[in-house]
N, C-alpha and C positions, 0 to 999 in steps of 0.2 A: 611674809607667809612662812609658816613653819613647814617642816618636812612632812608632818602628819597631814596637813591640809592639802599639800601638793599630791600626796599619795592618794587621798580620798577623791580628789578631782580626777586624777588619772584613772582610777578604778571606776568612777562613775561614768566617764566618757567611754571606756571600754565596755562597760555593762550596757549602756545605751546602744552602742554599735552592734553588739551581739544580739540584743533584743530586736533591733531594727531589721536585721537580716536573717533571723532564725525562724523557721526552717527555710533554707535558701531556695528549695524547689517551689515553694509557694510564694515567695517574695520577689524572686528574680526570674523573669521569663527568658530562658536561654534559647537562642536560635539553634538550628540543626548543626551548624558548624561549631558552635561552642559546646554542644553536647557530645561531640566527638564522632559524628556520623555525617554521611553524605548520601543524598538521594539522587541516584543517577539512573536514567532510563536510556537504554540503547535499543534501537529497533533496526532490524534488517529487512529491507524490501526483498523478499525471497525471489519474486519473479524477476526483478532487475538483476539480482546476483546470478541467478540461473541463466538468464539470457546472456549476460556478459561472459560467463564461463563457456557457454555453448558457442558463442561467436568466436572467442579466443581459440577454442578447440577446432572450429571449422577453419580458421586461418592457419593453425598449425598443420592440419590435415592437408590443406591446399598446398602449403609449402613442402610438406613431405612428399606429396604426389608429384609435385613439380621436380623435386630433387631425384625421385626414383624414375622419372620419365614415364609415369603412368598417366596416360591421357584420359581425362574425364571432361564431360561437357560443362557441368556446373556443380559447385559446392556451396551450399547456403544453409544458414540456420533458419528454419521455418517456424520454430516456436522456442520457448525458453528451454525446452528439453529435447529438441529434435534437430538433427542435421540431415539434410537430404543431399545425396550425391547422384547426379544424373549423367548419363552418357559414358559409362565406364567401358573403355575399350579392352583393357586387360584386367580381368577380375583378379588374377593371382597377384599382380603388382599392386592393385588397389588394396587387397586384403593384407598384404605384407606392410604397406605403408600405414594403413589404418591401425594395425596391431601395434606398430611401433609408437604411434601417437597416444592412443588411449586404450587401456585394457578394461575400463569400467563402462563400456558401452555395449548394449545389445545390438546386434547387426541383423537386419532382415532384408531380404531381397524382394523387390516388386518391380514396378516400372523403373525404379531406381533403388539404390541401396539406402536404407534409412537407418541411421544410428541413433539410439536413444540411451540416456544414462540409466544405469542399473540402480 
């Protein structure tokens, strides 16, 4: 074979290759990973997250009250956004310990002090 024949065969194969894949977006179906993107969905269960945070805050409050020798009857998380403290013997010690734990709670007094997030 001559050099001219080899060159024509090489150019013919290259031409067929280009023709077979042009335009590439119509000939080749790329997946999302090959297109350079990722589809990611993150969901937060808000009630579960709030309940966990409220329970952790109730535990911290219970520990702070114990450390401050502030006697209370019961500290419990009654809803995802509410902590109930019952049987407060020393209101001043309770308020000081509660202020040290969380400053983003509204405090209201009733039959027991109820703290809810702001």
